[in-house]
N, C-alpha and C positions, 0 to 999 in steps of 0.2 A: 420663833421667839421674838421677832421684831427687834433684832439687835440694832437696827437703824435708830430706834428710839431709846434703847436701853443702855447702850455702851457710852460711857462718858468720854472715853479716850479716842474714839474713832468716829465721832460725829462727822458726817460729810459736809464739807465746806466748799461751795462753788465760787462764790463771789466775795467771800469775807476778806480775802487777801488779794491785793493788787499784784498782777503779774510783774515779776522782777526783771529788770533789763540786764539779764545775764544768762549764760548757758550753764546748766548744772544738772547733776544727778544727786538725789538725796535718798539715802536708805535709812530706815528707822525701825526700831523694835520697841513696842509698847506693851506694858502689862498692867492689869488692874486686878486687885485682890480685895474682896470685901471681908469683913470680920465674920467669925464663926463659919468660915468656908462656904458662905452663901453663894457668892459668884466669883469666878476667876475668869479673866479674859486675857488672851495673848493676841497680839495684832502686829505682825510685820507689815511694813509699808514701803513703797518706793514712789518717788516723785521725779519727773523729768521736765525740765524747763528749757526751751530752745527758742532763740531769737532768729528771725529771718529778716536780715537787714535791720533797720531802725523802726520799721512800721508794724511788724507782726511778732507776736509772742505766742507760742504753743505750750500749753501746760497739761501734763498727763499725770494722774495719780492712780495708784492701785493699792488696796488694803485687803488683807484677809484676816477676819476675826474668828477666833475659836473660843467658845464660852462653855464653861462647865460649872457645876455647883448645885445649888438648891434654891427653889423659889417658895416663899411662904404663901399659903392659901388655906381656906377653910375646907374641910371635908368630913364626911360621915365615916368614922373609923371602922364601922361594921360592914362597909360595902366592899370588902376585899381589898382595901387600900387604894381603891380607885377614886381619885378626886373628881371624876366626871360622872359619878352616880348621882344625878341631880333630880330634884323634884319629888323625892321620896321622904315622907314624914318620918323622922327618926327621933330617938331619945336624945334630948339636948345634951345629956352627959357624954354622948358618943360623938358630938360635933366639936372638933378642935381645929385650931390653926397649927399647921405643921409644915415643915420644909419638904418639898417634893423634888427629886433629882431632875435636873435639866441638862441639856447639852445641844449645841447647834453651832453651825458655821455660817459666816457671812462673807460674801465676796463683793467688794465695792470697787468701782472704777469710775473715773471722771476724765473728761477732756474739755479743755477750754481754749478758745482762740481770741486774742486781743488784737484789734486793729487800731493804729494811731494815725490820725489824720494830719494834714499839713499844719494845722494850728495846735497839734498835739492832744486834741481831745481823744478820748479812748472809747471804743465800743467793744464789749466782751460778750461772746456767745459761749455757753457751756452746757454740757450734758453729763449726767451721771446715772449709773445703774447700781442698785444694791439688791443682792439676791440671797435669800435664805430658804430653807426647806418649806417654810410656811409664809413667806413674805417676799413680794417682788415689787420693787420701787423704781420708777423712772422719773428723773427730775430734769427739767429744762430751765435755763436761766439766761436772762438778758440784762445787761447793765450798760449805762452810759456815763462817762465822766466828762464834765464840761468845765473848762477853765474860764474864769470870769474875765480875764484880760491877759495881755501879753506878759505881765509881770509874774503871773502864776502864784500870786499870794492867796488867792481864793479859788475854790473849786466847788462845783455842785455835782452830785451824783444821784442817779435814779436806777432802780433795779426792779425786776419782776421775776419771780420764781414760781413755776408750776410743777407740782408733783402728783403723779398718778400711782396708786398703790393697789396691789391685789393681795388679799389676805386669805390664806387657806385655813378655813375654820377647823377642820378636823384633822389635826396632826398630833394626836396624843401619844403616838409612838415615841415622840421625843422624851416622854417621861417613863417609857417602858411600861405603859399601861394600855389596856384596850379601852377605847373611848366610846362614849355614847352621848348624843345630844349636847355637843359642846357649843352650839350656836346659841348665843344669848338671846336671839330674837325668835327663831323658828324651830330650833332643835335639829335643824337639818345639817347634813354633812355637805358643805358647799364652799364655793369661793365667794368672797365679798369684796367690794370695791370701796376705796376712799380717795379723796383728792384734796389738795391744798394749793391755794394761790396766795402769794405773799408779795406785797408792794412795799418799797422803802424809798425814802427821799432823804438826802443828807447834804450838809454843807461843811466844808473844811476851810479853816482860816489860819494862815500864818500870822501870828500876833507880832512876833519880833524874831530876831535871829536865833533865839533859843527856846521858843514856845509855839505850840500849835494847839488849836482847839477844833473839835468836831461835834456837830449836833445832827441827829437823825430822828425820823419818825417812821413808824411802820403800821401796816394794816394787813391782817391775814384772815382767810376764810377756809375752814375745813368742812367737808361734807362726806357722808357715807358711813361705813362701819367704823366707828371710833372706839368701840369697846375692846377689851383685851380678852381673847377667847379662852385664856387660861386662868382668869380670875373668877372666884366665886364670892357670893354673898350668903348670909344666913337670914332667912325670912321667918318671922314669927318665933324665932329662937329654936326651931326644930326642923327646918327644911333648907337644904343646900341648893342654891340656884346659881346660874351664871350671871355675872354682873351685866348691867345694861346702862351704858352712858348715852347721852344725846347723840343724834346723828348729824348734828351741826355744831360748829364752834366758831365764833367770831372773836378775834382778839386785836388789840392795838396797843401802842405804847411809844416810848421815845428813849433815846440814849444820848448821853453826854460823855465826851472824852476830853482830857487835857494832858498834853505832853510838855514837860519842862526839862531842859538840859542845864546842868550845873557843872560844866566841864566834863570831868570823868564820871559824873553821877547823873542819871536820868530817871525821872519819876513819871509814871503814867497813872492818872486817876480816871475812874470811870463810874458812871451810874446808869442803870437801866430800869425803866418802869414798864410793867406788863399788866394788862387787864383783859379778861375775857368774859363772855356771857355765861360761863359756868360759875361765875362769881369768884374767880380766883384773881387776887391781886398779888403781884410779886415785885420785889425790889432787889436789885443786885448792885453791890458796891465792890469795886476792885481797886486795889492799891498795889502797883507793881513798880519795882525799882531795879536798876541795872548799874553796877559799878565796874568801871574799867580798871581792873587790877594792874594790867600791863597792856602793851599794844597787842598782845596775843591772847589774853585771858580776861573774860568778863563773867562776873558773878551776878546772878539774878535772884531776887527774893520778893515775896509779896503775899497778899491776903485777898481772899474773895469771900464776901458775906452775902448769903441769899436767904430771903424769907418770903413765905407765901401764906395766904389764907386758904381755907379749905373750900372745895367745890360744894355747891348747894345740895348735891345728891349723895354726898359722902357721909359715912358713919363707921366708926370702929366698934360699935356696940352690936353684938350678935342679936340682941333683942329689939333693935331699933326698927328694922324694916318690916312692914306689914303689907300694905296694899300699894306702896309706891311703885310707879312704873319704872322710874329711873333710880338706879341704886348701884353703889359701888363701895367696896371696902379696900380699894387700891390705895396703898400708903402714899403714892405720888399725888393723890387727890386730897391729901390731908393738910392740916395746918402744921407747918414745920419751918425750921430755919436750919441753915447749914453754914459751916465755915470751912474754907479750903486754905491750907498753908502750902506755899510754893517755894521751891528752891531749885536753881538751875546753874549750870556752868557751861560756858562755851570757850573752846580752845581753837585758835587759828594757827595751824602749823606753818602754812605758807600761803601764797596767793591762790592756790588751787584747792587746798585741802583743809577742812575744818571738822571739828567734832563737837557734839553737844550731849548733855545729859541733864535730866530733870527728875525730881521726885516731888510728889504732892500727897498731902494727907487730908482726907475729907471726913468731916465729922458732922453727922446729921442728928437732929434732936429726936428722931424716931428710932433711936438705938441702932443706927446704921453708921458704920465708919469704914473707910477704905483707904488703901494706899495704892497709888498708881505712879509708874515711873516710865521713862523712855530714854533710850540712847540712840544716837544717830551719827552718821557721817555724811558730809557734803563735799562733792567733788565738782569744781568748776572746770569747764573745758572750752 
């Protein structure tokens, strides 16, 4: 099911957060529920952070995702309910978009080691593995944090991430159906490969005692099998076929962040721009706030707005595709916008024990909405 890409609440993060200078164990439970019982995900997780002196930090994360529900795709309803009876001319009245039962598990683990040099510059090496019944991903990451001077008011960071993926094309038993010809390219039952390389450069500047700003740019290149083996299209209005996306994708963009503290109140503003050669342009705006109710209780609340244009090979019209080589009816390739509403609470019991809880509501313009929440406990040792 490629949960690595689908799950909103368990996306693997190798270098997104700087290793913290403390020893702790954090246990968290996360749950995601889409409307109309389309997708339900539960994901228990554990994180261990250990300092070795003042120069080394080891960080280990483990997550187990379990997904169930239904996925919407087009199929010929006269084919014995199999969504993988492809390439047969059918009566257009018998081709419909319907939910198909899905279910899969993902095991994710990562390990990262940070080395601090005499001038306190940081080098981080990380590796993660994500495994599902039809998707195996290995990710390697390297980053370097450079302080501009001894005052440490400015820093520069650079990172490179390489991901290698193996996709098992014929795993239709996940849907409890016998499959045939589910490969969008050759119709073969086989393994396919894809890879991703991602570069990022950033600069962080302390403006004054209460505000910090950060700017970053990125470039990424994907190659290989980038289609989704479970997605269909309708060609000429009467033939169900597997989708076919390009086998390359180049993207770039930039991000801006601003942090401002007003005593007990802290605001975080963010903007990200994304563009790729599939003609998708995306903008993300974030507005997060944290209020210190007391020395032990912090309330968080915020908004996230996302909007994107559609890919050049996308259409939602079953009568649109005729002779096009590249074709997709995947809603994630469509023109849509989404709003996320966020609320969180953190309680610090003492110097070693703290608790957190959050709830988020996601509303997408393509008639998808979801609620996802998490609860966790952190123990410092």
